[in-house]
C-alpha positions as CSV (number, residue, x, y, z in Angstrom):
1,M,53.3,-12.3,38.7
2,K,56.4,-12.3,36.8
3,R,59.7,-12.6,38.7
4,R,62.4,-10.0,38.3
5,I,65.3,-10.5,36.1
6,L,68.2,-9.7,38.2
7,P,71.3,-8.4,36.3
8,L,73.9,-10.6,38.0
9,A,76.7,-9.1,36.1
10,A,75.7,-5.7,37.2
11,V,75.6,-6.3,40.9
12,G,77.6,-8.3,43.2
13,A,76.6,-12.0,43.4
14,A,76.0,-11.9,47.1
15,A,73.8,-8.8,46.9
16,A,71.9,-10.6,44.0
17,L,71.4,-13.7,45.9
18,T,70.1,-11.6,48.9
19,A,67.5,-10.0,46.5
20,I,66.6,-13.4,45.1
21,W,66.0,-14.9,48.6
22,S,63.8,-12.0,49.6
23,G,61.8,-12.0,46.4
24,W,61.5,-15.8,46.5
25,A,60.1,-15.6,50.1
26,A,57.7,-12.9,49.2
27,E,56.5,-14.7,46.1
28,R,55.9,-18.0,47.8
29,S,53.5,-16.3,50.1
30,T,51.6,-14.7,47.2
31,P,49.0,-16.7,45.3
32,S,49.2,-17.2,41.6
33,R,47.3,-14.8,39.5
34,D,45.1,-17.6,38.1
35,A,44.8,-19.5,41.5
36,E,41.9,-21.6,42.2
37,P,40.8,-22.3,45.9
38,A,43.8,-23.4,48.0
39,A,44.8,-27.0,48.2
40,R,44.5,-28.8,51.6
41,K,47.1,-27.9,54.1
42,Q,50.4,-29.7,53.4
43,L,50.7,-32.9,55.3
44,S,52.8,-33.1,58.4
45,P,55.5,-35.6,57.4
46,G,55.8,-38.9,59.4
47,V,59.6,-38.7,59.2
48,I,61.6,-35.5,59.7
49,D,64.4,-35.2,57.1
50,K,68.0,-34.8,58.2
51,F,68.7,-32.4,55.3
52,T,66.6,-30.0,53.4
53,P,68.0,-28.9,49.9
54,V,68.3,-25.2,49.7
55,E,65.8,-23.8,47.1
56,I,67.1,-23.6,43.6
57,G,66.5,-19.9,43.3
58,C,68.6,-19.2,46.3
59,V,71.8,-20.5,44.8
60,R,74.2,-19.1,42.1
61,L,76.9,-21.6,40.7
62,T,79.9,-20.1,38.8
63,G,82.1,-23.0,38.4
64,L,82.1,-26.4,36.3
65,L,78.7,-27.3,37.4
66,G,77.4,-23.7,36.9
67,K,78.7,-23.9,33.3
68,H,76.4,-27.0,32.7
69,V,73.5,-25.5,34.4
70,D,73.7,-22.3,32.4
71,S,73.1,-24.4,29.2
72,V,69.7,-25.4,30.3
73,P,67.6,-22.4,29.2
74,N,69.1,-22.8,25.7
75,R,67.9,-26.4,25.6
76,L,64.3,-25.2,26.5
77,L,64.3,-22.4,23.8
78,R,65.2,-24.5,20.8
79,G,61.8,-25.3,19.6
80,Q,61.1,-28.7,21.2
81,R,58.3,-27.2,23.3
82,E,55.9,-26.9,20.4
83,A,56.8,-30.4,19.2
84,Y,56.2,-31.8,22.7
85,I,52.7,-30.4,23.1
86,K,51.6,-30.9,19.6
87,V,51.1,-34.7,20.3
88,F,48.3,-33.6,22.9
89,E,46.4,-31.7,20.2
90,N,46.0,-34.4,17.9
91,P,45.8,-37.6,20.1
92,A,46.0,-40.6,17.8
93,D,48.8,-42.9,19.3
94,T,48.2,-46.5,19.9
95,N,51.6,-47.3,21.5
96,S,54.0,-44.5,22.0
97,W,55.8,-42.6,24.7
98,R,55.9,-39.2,22.9
99,A,53.6,-37.6,25.6
100,E,56.4,-38.2,28.3
101,H,58.2,-35.1,27.2
102,I,56.1,-32.1,28.0
103,G,56.1,-33.0,31.7
104,K,60.0,-33.2,31.7
105,W,60.1,-30.0,29.8
106,L,57.7,-28.3,32.3
107,E,59.8,-29.6,35.3
108,T,63.1,-28.4,33.8
109,A,61.6,-25.0,32.9
110,C,60.3,-24.4,36.4
111,N,63.8,-25.2,37.8
112,A,65.5,-23.1,35.2
113,M,63.0,-20.3,35.8
114,A,63.8,-20.3,39.6
115,Y,67.5,-20.5,39.1
116,S,67.9,-17.8,36.3
117,Q,64.9,-15.5,37.3
118,D,64.1,-15.4,33.6
119,A,60.8,-13.8,32.8
120,Q,60.6,-15.3,29.4
121,L,60.7,-18.7,30.9
122,R,58.0,-17.8,33.4
123,V,55.8,-16.7,30.3
124,M,56.5,-20.1,28.6
125,V,55.7,-22.1,31.7
126,D,52.5,-20.2,32.1
127,E,51.6,-20.7,28.5
128,V,52.3,-24.4,28.6
129,V,50.3,-25.0,31.8
130,A,47.3,-23.1,30.3
131,R,47.3,-25.1,27.1
132,L,47.6,-28.5,28.9
133,I,44.6,-27.6,31.1
134,T,42.6,-26.6,28.0
135,L,43.6,-30.1,26.4
136,Q,42.8,-32.2,29.6
137,Q,39.6,-34.1,29.2
138,P,36.8,-33.6,31.7
139,D,37.7,-37.0,33.4
140,G,41.2,-35.9,33.9
141,W,42.8,-37.8,31.0
142,L,45.6,-35.8,29.2
143,G,47.7,-37.7,26.7
144,S,48.4,-38.5,23.1
145,Y,46.5,-41.7,22.6
146,A,43.5,-42.4,20.4
147,P,40.2,-42.7,22.6
148,E,40.1,-46.7,22.3
149,Y,43.7,-46.9,23.4
150,R,43.6,-44.6,26.3
151,F,44.4,-46.4,29.7
152,H,41.0,-46.0,31.2
153,N,39.2,-47.2,28.0
154,Y,41.3,-50.2,27.4
155,D,40.5,-53.8,28.6
156,W,43.9,-54.8,30.2
157,K,42.3,-58.3,31.0
158,K,43.5,-59.1,27.5
159,N,47.0,-59.4,28.8
160,V,46.1,-61.8,31.6
161,D,47.7,-64.8,29.9
162,K,50.9,-62.8,28.9
163,K,52.4,-62.1,32.3
164,Y,56.0,-62.9,31.5
165,E,56.2,-61.3,28.1
166,P,58.0,-58.0,28.1
167,F,56.3,-56.4,25.2
168,Y,52.9,-57.0,23.6
169,D,49.9,-55.3,22.3
170,G,48.3,-52.5,24.2
171,P,49.0,-48.7,25.0
172,F,51.4,-49.6,27.9
173,Y,53.0,-46.2,27.8
174,D,49.9,-44.0,28.3
175,V,50.1,-44.3,32.3
176,W,53.8,-43.8,32.2
177,C,53.4,-40.5,30.2
178,H,50.7,-39.3,32.7
179,Y,53.1,-40.0,35.6
180,L,55.6,-37.6,33.9
181,T,53.0,-35.1,33.0
182,M,52.0,-35.1,36.8
183,G,55.6,-34.5,37.8
184,G,55.9,-31.5,35.7
185,L,52.5,-30.0,36.8
186,I,53.4,-30.8,40.5
187,R,56.9,-29.0,40.0
188,C,55.1,-26.2,38.6
189,Y,53.0,-25.7,41.7
190,E,55.9,-26.2,44.0
191,I,57.9,-23.4,42.3
192,T,55.1,-21.0,41.3
193,G,52.3,-21.8,43.6
194,N,50.0,-22.3,40.4
195,Q,46.9,-24.0,41.9
196,R,45.5,-24.8,38.4
197,A,48.6,-26.9,37.8
198,L,48.0,-28.8,41.1
199,A,44.4,-29.3,40.2
200,A,45.3,-30.7,36.9
201,A,47.7,-33.2,38.4
202,R,45.2,-34.2,41.0
203,S,42.6,-34.9,38.2
204,I,45.1,-37.2,36.6
205,A,45.6,-39.0,39.9
206,D,41.9,-39.2,40.4
207,L,41.3,-40.9,37.0
208,L,44.1,-43.5,37.8
209,I,42.4,-44.3,41.2
210,A,39.1,-44.9,39.5
211,T,40.6,-47.0,36.9
212,F,42.9,-49.2,38.9
213,G,42.7,-51.0,42.2
214,E,41.1,-53.9,43.9
215,G,37.9,-54.7,42.1
216,K,38.9,-52.5,39.3
217,Q,41.5,-53.0,36.5
218,D,44.8,-54.6,37.4
219,I,47.5,-52.0,36.8
220,M,50.4,-54.8,36.6
221,L,48.8,-56.0,33.4
222,I,50.4,-52.9,31.8
223,N,53.6,-54.8,31.1
224,H,55.8,-51.6,30.6
225,D,59.2,-53.1,31.4
226,H,57.9,-55.9,33.5
227,G,55.6,-53.7,35.6
228,F,58.2,-51.0,36.4
229,G,56.4,-48.4,34.2
230,P,53.0,-48.5,35.9
231,G,54.8,-49.3,39.3
232,V,56.4,-45.8,39.1
233,G,53.0,-44.5,40.1
234,I,54.1,-44.0,43.7
235,F,56.6,-41.4,42.7
236,P,54.2,-38.5,41.6
237,V,51.2,-39.9,43.8
238,S,53.1,-39.9,47.0
239,K,54.3,-36.4,46.2
240,L,50.5,-35.4,45.8
241,Y,49.8,-37.0,49.3
242,L,52.6,-35.0,50.9
243,L,51.2,-31.7,49.3
244,T,47.6,-32.3,49.9
245,G,47.1,-34.8,52.7
246,D,44.4,-36.6,50.7
247,V,44.3,-40.1,52.0
248,R,43.2,-41.5,48.6
249,Y,46.7,-40.9,47.3
250,R,48.3,-42.8,50.2
251,D,45.9,-45.7,49.5
252,F,46.6,-45.8,45.8
253,C,50.4,-45.8,46.7
254,R,49.7,-48.8,49.0
255,Y,47.8,-50.6,46.3
256,I,50.7,-50.2,43.8
257,L,53.2,-51.5,46.5
258,S,51.0,-54.4,47.0
259,Q,51.6,-55.4,43.6
260,Y,55.5,-55.3,43.8
261,G,56.9,-58.8,44.0
262,R,54.3,-60.5,41.8
263,K,56.3,-63.0,39.6
264,G,57.5,-61.4,36.4
265,K,56.8,-58.0,37.7
266,V,58.5,-55.4,39.9
267,P,61.1,-57.4,41.7
268,I,61.0,-55.2,44.9
269,M,60.4,-57.4,47.9
270,L,59.3,-55.3,50.8
271,T,61.0,-56.1,54.0
272,D,61.9,-54.7,57.4
273,T,64.8,-57.2,57.7
274,V,68.4,-56.2,57.2
275,V,70.0,-58.3,54.4
276,A,73.6,-58.4,53.2
277,Q,72.6,-59.0,49.6
278,Y,69.2,-57.8,48.5
279,P,67.2,-61.0,47.4
280,F,66.2,-60.3,43.9
281,P,64.3,-63.4,42.6
282,D,65.7,-65.3,39.7
283,W,63.1,-63.9,37.3
284,A,64.0,-60.3,38.1
285,Q,64.7,-57.9,35.2
286,I,65.4,-54.3,36.0
287,K,65.1,-51.2,33.8
288,H,66.9,-48.6,35.9
289,C,65.1,-45.4,35.2
290,E,61.8,-47.0,36.3
291,F,63.4,-48.7,39.2
292,E,64.9,-45.8,40.8
293,L,61.9,-43.6,40.4
294,C,60.0,-46.5,42.3
295,L,62.6,-46.3,44.9
296,A,62.5,-42.6,45.1
297,G,58.6,-42.8,45.4
298,M,59.0,-45.3,48.4
299,C,61.4,-42.8,50.1
300,Q,58.7,-40.1,49.7
301,L,55.9,-42.3,51.0
302,H,58.1,-43.2,54.0
303,R,58.6,-39.6,54.6
304,A,54.9,-39.1,54.5
305,T,53.9,-42.1,56.5
306,G,56.8,-43.2,58.6
307,D,56.4,-46.8,57.2
308,P,59.6,-48.3,58.3
309,D,59.4,-51.2,55.6
310,L,59.5,-48.7,52.9
311,F,63.0,-47.3,53.9
312,A,64.3,-50.6,55.2
313,T,63.8,-52.0,51.7
314,C,65.5,-49.1,50.0
315,R,68.4,-49.4,52.3
316,N,68.7,-53.1,51.6
317,I,68.6,-52.5,47.8
318,Y,71.3,-49.9,48.0
319,D,73.6,-51.8,50.3
320,G,73.2,-55.2,48.5
321,Y,72.9,-53.9,45.0
322,F,74.1,-50.2,44.5
323,A,76.9,-49.8,47.0
324,P,79.3,-52.1,45.0
325,L,78.6,-50.2,41.9
326,T,78.4,-46.6,42.9
327,G,82.2,-46.0,42.3
328,T,82.2,-47.6,38.9
329,I,79.5,-45.5,37.1
330,C,77.8,-48.6,36.0
331,A,74.8,-48.6,38.4
332,H,72.5,-47.9,35.4
333,G,72.0,-50.7,33.0
334,F,69.2,-53.1,32.1
335,K,69.6,-56.2,34.3
336,T,70.2,-57.2,37.9
337,A,73.9,-58.2,38.5
338,P,74.0,-61.8,39.6
339,P,75.5,-62.4,42.9
340,G,79.3,-61.5,43.0
341,M,79.1,-59.8,39.7
342,H,80.0,-56.2,40.0
343,V,79.4,-55.1,36.6
344,P,75.9,-55.9,35.2
345,D,75.7,-56.6,31.5
346,T,73.2,-54.9,29.4
347,Y,70.6,-55.4,26.6
348,Y,71.9,-52.4,24.8
349,G,75.1,-51.2,23.6
350,F,74.9,-48.0,25.6
351,L,73.7,-46.6,28.9
352,E,70.7,-44.3,29.0
353,T,70.9,-41.0,30.3
354,C,67.5,-41.6,31.5
355,D,68.8,-44.1,34.0
356,I,71.2,-41.6,35.6
357,V,68.9,-38.8,36.6
358,P,66.4,-40.8,38.7
359,M,69.4,-42.6,40.4
360,L,70.8,-39.3,41.6
361,R,67.5,-38.1,42.8
362,W,66.9,-41.2,44.8
363,F,70.5,-40.9,46.4
364,L,69.5,-37.5,47.5
365,E,66.3,-38.9,49.0
366,M,68.3,-41.5,51.0
367,A,70.6,-38.8,52.2
368,Q,67.7,-36.6,53.4
369,I,66.1,-39.3,55.3
370,T,69.4,-40.7,56.8
371,G,71.9,-37.9,57.1
372,D,74.4,-40.5,55.9
373,S,77.2,-39.1,53.6
374,Q,77.7,-42.4,51.7
375,Y,74.6,-41.5,49.6
376,L,76.0,-37.9,48.9
377,D,79.3,-39.4,47.8
378,A,77.5,-41.6,45.4
379,L,75.6,-38.7,44.1
380,E,78.9,-36.7,43.6
381,W,80.7,-39.5,41.6
382,N,77.8,-40.3,39.2
383,L,77.2,-36.5,38.9
384,Y,80.6,-35.8,37.5
385,N,81.3,-39.0,35.8
386,S,77.9,-40.0,34.4
387,L,75.6,-37.2,34.1
388,L,78.0,-34.4,32.8
389,S,79.5,-36.9,30.4
390,R,76.2,-36.9,28.5
391,D,76.0,-33.1,28.0
392,L,77.7,-32.4,24.7
393,P,79.1,-28.9,24.1
394,D,77.0,-28.6,20.9
395,G,73.8,-28.9,22.9
396,R,73.2,-32.6,21.9
397,V,73.0,-35.5,24.3
398,W,75.3,-38.5,24.2
399,P,75.1,-40.8,22.1
400,G,74.5,-38.2,19.3
401,V,70.9,-37.3,20.2
402,D,70.1,-34.1,18.4
403,V,67.4,-31.6,19.1
404,P,64.0,-33.2,19.1
405,K,62.0,-33.2,15.8
406,D,58.3,-33.3,15.1
407,D,58.3,-37.0,14.4
408,F,60.9,-38.3,16.7
409,F,61.8,-37.5,20.4
410,H,64.4,-39.1,22.3
411,C,63.8,-39.7,25.9
412,C,67.4,-39.0,26.9
413,Y,67.3,-35.4,25.5
414,S,64.6,-34.2,27.9
415,M,65.8,-36.4,30.9
416,L,69.3,-34.8,30.7
417,S,67.7,-31.3,30.9
418,V,65.8,-32.4,34.0
419,G,69.0,-33.7,35.6
420,L,71.0,-30.5,34.9
421,S,68.3,-28.3,36.2
422,Y,68.4,-30.0,39.6
423,I,72.1,-29.5,40.1
424,P,71.7,-26.2,42.0
425,N,69.3,-28.1,44.4
426,W,72.1,-30.5,45.3
427,V,74.9,-28.2,46.4
428,Y,73.8,-26.8,49.8
429,C,71.3,-28.2,52.4
430,T,70.0,-26.8,55.6
431,T,69.7,-29.0,58.7
432,P,68.0,-28.6,62.0
433,D,71.2,-27.4,63.4
434,G,72.7,-25.3,60.5
435,I,73.8,-25.8,56.9
436,L,75.6,-28.4,55.0
437,V,78.0,-27.8,52.1
438,N,77.4,-30.9,49.9
439,L,79.1,-30.1,46.6
440,Y,82.1,-28.0,46.2
441,E,81.7,-25.4,43.5
442,S,82.4,-21.6,43.2
443,S,78.9,-20.3,44.2
444,V,76.8,-18.2,46.5
445,V,73.9,-19.3,48.5
446,S,71.4,-17.4,50.6
447,A,69.5,-19.3,53.2
448,R,67.9,-19.0,56.5
449,V,70.2,-20.8,58.9
450,A,69.1,-21.1,62.7
451,G,66.7,-18.4,62.1
452,V,69.1,-16.0,60.6
453,N,69.3,-14.9,57.0
454,T,72.9,-16.0,55.9
455,I,74.9,-15.9,52.8
456,I,77.9,-18.1,52.1
457,E,80.3,-17.4,49.4
458,Q,82.4,-20.3,48.1
459,T,85.5,-20.2,45.8
460,T,87.3,-23.3,44.6
461,Q,88.8,-24.9,41.6
462,Y,87.2,-28.2,42.4
463,P,87.1,-30.9,41.1
464,L,90.5,-30.3,39.8
465,D,91.9,-28.8,43.0
466,G,90.9,-29.7,46.6
467,T,91.2,-26.4,48.2
468,I,87.8,-24.7,49.2
469,N,87.4,-21.3,50.7
470,L,84.2,-20.2,52.5
471,I,83.1,-16.8,53.7
472,I,80.1,-17.0,56.2
473,K,78.1,-13.9,56.3
474,P,75.0,-14.0,58.7
475,E,73.1,-10.9,58.9
476,K,73.9,-11.1,62.7
477,A,76.1,-13.0,64.8
478,A,74.6,-16.6,65.2
479,S,75.5,-19.9,66.5
480,F,74.9,-22.9,64.1
481,E,76.7,-25.8,62.6
482,L,78.5,-25.6,59.3
483,G,78.6,-29.0,57.8
484,L,81.4,-30.0,55.3
485,R,81.3,-33.3,53.4
486,I,84.6,-35.1,53.5
487,P,84.6,-37.2,50.4
488,R,85.2,-40.9,50.8
489,W,88.1,-40.8,48.2
490,C,89.9,-38.2,50.4
491,G,92.6,-39.7,52.6
492,K,93.6,-36.6,54.4
493,A,91.8,-33.3,55.0
494,K,92.5,-30.1,56.8
495,V,90.2,-27.4,58.1
496,F,91.2,-23.8,59.0
497,V,88.7,-21.3,60.6
498,N,89.8,-17.6,60.3
499,G,93.3,-18.9,59.3
500,K,93.7,-21.2,62.3
501,A,93.7,-25.0,62.2
502,L,90.5,-26.4,63.6
503,R,90.9,-28.2,66.8
504,G,88.8,-30.9,68.6
505,A,87.3,-32.3,65.3
506,E,89.3,-34.5,62.9
507,P,88.1,-34.6,59.4
508,K,87.5,-38.2,58.4
509,S,87.1,-39.8,55.0
510,G,83.5,-40.6,54.2
511,T,81.9,-38.4,56.9
512,L,80.4,-35.1,57.6
513,L,82.4,-32.7,59.6
514,A,80.2,-30.4,61.7
515,I,81.8,-27.0,62.9
516,R,79.6,-25.4,65.6
517,R,80.5,-22.0,66.8
518,L,79.3,-18.5,66.9
519,W,79.6,-17.3,63.4
520,K,80.2,-13.5,62.7
521,T,80.0,-11.7,59.4
522,S,83.0,-12.5,57.1
523,D,84.3,-15.5,59.1
524,T,86.3,-17.7,56.9
525,V,86.7,-21.4,56.5
526,R,89.3,-23.1,54.4
527,L,89.0,-26.8,53.5
528,V,91.9,-28.5,51.9
529,L,91.3,-32.1,50.5
530,D,94.3,-34.3,49.5
531,M,93.6,-35.3,45.9
532,P,96.3,-37.8,44.7
533,A,95.6,-39.9,41.6
534,R,94.8,-43.4,42.9
535,A,95.0,-46.7,41.2
536,I,91.8,-48.6,42.4
537,R,91.7,-52.4,42.0
538,R,88.4,-53.8,40.9
539,E,87.5,-57.4,40.9
540,F,85.0,-58.6,38.4
541,A,83.1,-62.0,38.3
542,G,81.4,-63.8,35.3
543,Q,82.6,-65.0,32.0
544,S,84.9,-62.2,31.3
545,A,86.2,-62.2,34.8
546,R,89.6,-60.2,35.1
547,P,90.9,-58.0,37.9
548,V,91.7,-54.5,36.6
549,V,92.6,-51.1,38.0
550,T,91.0,-47.7,37.2
551,L,92.7,-44.3,37.8
552,E,90.8,-41.8,39.9
553,R,91.8,-38.3,40.8
554,G,89.5,-36.7,43.4
555,P,85.9,-37.3,42.3
556,L,86.8,-37.8,38.6
557,L,87.5,-41.1,36.8
558,L,90.5,-40.6,34.5
559,A,90.7,-42.0,31.0
560,L,93.5,-42.8,28.3
561,A,92.2,-41.1,25.1
562,A,93.7,-41.9,21.6
563,R,93.2,-38.2,20.6
564,L,95.7,-37.2,23.3
565,N,98.1,-40.1,22.8
566,R,98.6,-40.8,19.1
567,D,101.8,-42.9,19.5
568,V,100.6,-44.9,22.5
569,P,99.2,-48.5,22.0
570,L,96.0,-48.0,24.0
571,D,95.4,-51.8,24.1
572,K,98.8,-52.6,25.6
573,V,99.8,-49.9,27.9
574,S,99.8,-50.3,31.8
575,L,100.2,-47.8,34.6
576,K,103.5,-47.0,36.4
577,V,102.1,-46.9,40.0
578,E,103.7,-45.8,43.3
579,P,104.1,-48.3,46.1
580,N,101.4,-46.7,48.0
581,G,98.8,-47.3,45.0
582,T,99.1,-43.7,43.8
583,M,100.3,-42.4,40.4
584,S,102.3,-39.3,39.9
585,L,100.5,-36.8,37.8
586,V,101.2,-33.3,36.8
587,A,98.5,-30.9,35.3
588,D,99.2,-30.1,31.7
589,S,97.5,-26.7,31.9
590,S,96.1,-24.4,34.6
591,L,93.3,-25.9,36.9
592,D,90.5,-23.8,35.7
593,P,87.3,-25.9,36.4
594,T,85.3,-24.0,33.7
595,K,87.8,-25.4,31.2
596,T,87.9,-28.9,32.6
597,S,86.9,-30.2,29.0
598,S,90.4,-29.3,27.9
599,I,92.4,-30.3,31.0
600,A,95.0,-33.2,30.9
601,F,97.5,-34.8,33.3
602,R,100.8,-36.1,32.5
603,G,101.8,-39.3,33.7
604,T,103.8,-42.5,32.9
605,G,103.0,-45.6,31.5
606,I,104.7,-48.8,30.5
607,T,104.6,-50.7,27.2
608,T,106.2,-53.8,25.9
609,A,108.1,-53.8,22.6
610,A,110.4,-56.4,20.9
611,E,114.0,-55.5,20.4
612,S,116.6,-57.8,19.1
613,G,114.4,-60.8,19.6
614,K,113.6,-59.9,23.2
615,S,110.6,-58.5,25.0
616,V,111.6,-55.0,26.5
617,R,109.4,-53.1,28.8
618,K,109.8,-49.2,28.3
619,T,108.3,-46.3,30.1
620,T,106.2,-43.9,28.0
621,P,104.6,-40.6,28.7
622,L,100.9,-40.5,29.0
623,L,98.2,-37.8,28.8
624,L,95.2,-38.6,30.9
625,S,91.9,-36.6,30.9
626,P,88.8,-36.7,33.0
627,Y,86.6,-39.6,31.6
628,V,83.6,-37.2,31.4
629,Y,85.6,-35.1,28.6
630,S,87.9,-37.8,27.3
631,G,86.3,-37.7,23.8
632,V,84.1,-40.6,24.6
633,S,81.1,-38.7,23.1
634,D,82.7,-38.1,19.7
635,K,81.1,-41.0,18.0
636,P,77.3,-41.0,17.5
637,V,76.7,-44.6,18.5
638,P,79.3,-47.1,20.1
639,P,80.7,-50.0,18.1
640,P,79.3,-53.5,18.6
641,K,80.9,-55.5,21.3
642,Q,81.4,-59.0,22.2
643,G,81.1,-60.4,25.8
644,V,80.2,-58.5,28.9
645,F,79.5,-54.9,28.0
646,N,82.2,-52.5,29.2
647,V,80.2,-49.9,31.0
648,Y,83.1,-47.7,31.8
649,S,84.0,-46.7,28.2
650,E,81.0,-46.5,25.6
651,D,83.6,-46.0,22.8
652,G,85.3,-49.2,23.5
653,V,88.5,-50.2,25.5
654,G,91.5,-50.3,23.1
655,D,89.6,-48.3,20.4
656,R,89.5,-44.6,21.4
657,V,89.2,-44.4,25.2
658,R,90.4,-46.6,27.9
659,V,89.7,-46.7,31.6
660,E,90.5,-50.2,32.5
661,F,94.3,-51.2,32.9
662,P,96.0,-54.5,33.8
663,L,97.0,-54.9,37.4
664,P,100.5,-53.3,37.9
665,T,103.3,-55.9,38.6
666,A,106.4,-55.3,40.8
667,R,108.1,-54.1,37.5
668,D,105.6,-51.4,37.1
669,R,106.5,-49.8,40.4
670,P,109.4,-47.3,41.0
């Protein structure tokens, strides 16, 4: 059954979302036209989530985030689908990850189809699933490797004496690629109800179970990034357990978890003890994409089983490792940070887009389980300052990754598309008591809240301005909680309901404000977030230790770009900071969030010059732009660097873009 294409331009957004919601509900209860016998009833979770993201198809975004989401279908229609699936038709690889992309394409396409209601995408999704099913072997194998190199045919005992070598002979991406293909098939089932897609994913899982486990092959001898690659299996397989209730999937996840902590392998040490600094062992190496997928899988398995060790371990890793990094956009790299070092160095000269997307998905998992806004704040910061910075206006992916070709596929291209396609899923969440507005973006959502169909219209110039206007439209008067996230960076916030200041609930930074009342059609809420530019001091440890300040405004990291400051010595300028730690900035143009890429803020810097044999400090005008659009993506690859890699600015401090500045002195203050 193809979905309707709703002409949003021809009808009101609210009416369109109402139609989408009704169509969504009807289609979810209708079997796929090529459905096989129904799967087992979905498992009753062991843990009830505090938040449930509103379905992608029930949200319409029209601000800055919507601009990026709208680019996703074009990414899917540029020809890479054929290149991605071609590798399955002539399987001859011996060591390659080319087969990972079709699963990511399928996941992206299903999300984009649900969001845009594009019938063409539905046809493409159905065709891809049908072709994959045709190419799947009777034993469940579905990949790009030659027969003797397929994971279930290969003798992994060959690697038993090579435990601590990161790379060696063997098809160690075959299992990883199957995981991602499973993810795409599972997402297809979740969005469309296609039972054949679910059956294909289950066949892959069944082959994995038949191949690896106690008394079978040792999955940790697949040394893809020190065991992280095969360790990711708990992410798709735990989802299968949630969807089907088949205990074999739960038991396989437990087998994988039993391999964590082996020396030289996945350095996740399961514990139910609260620790201040997560105890990564000395031999730990971390590749973040796989690391965060393991963590997201642990959250899913915790949701399914209620096992407290799984969540306690995730919480400890976040508190001891991620929390110090979530405000620095450097929580995605290639090593663990030594104790006291807030910025990990990296093996590479750039940060992979692939590392960002699983991190954001894990943060949402943590928020769903706990209801804790710190994870939502971390999601917002890395969404605006990490993920969006990779989405280049010409359709490429930073650093200079072009559209995939027949003989070369870059992992970051397909992973960025996955991340962008999930953004509508992160804006609103329902709760047992109501609905939460998590991200501030001009948008419309249609959801069932407290048993009542409800539309919320949001208008704002966020992230450039802190005023958010909401119109609440339940189909009939209903009592429920409207949750508003008060970001951690906001010092002051005000809330008005139907034009009157809210009483009895003080908005506090880094918390969720719940407004419970009897809501009637067209009730209004206005949230005003104070959004000064803040000079944030950061301490660093290690060989290149030096305290610095970064400049932030709202959820955006600001940068000093050479293209906007032709006569300013970027390597020498410091910031003129107010006594309270803020900086006076004036927008250089209108605050239109859909034009954020061209926005700049006028501020004041201080430079030192020699005059008459003396050193003279002078003020100089500066133009600062959001880091995400600062021009950091102009170069195809970053220049070589020495010492600790500067994860803030891939184009190099003092070269084209600068985000770290020296600590202001008394002379730098008014």
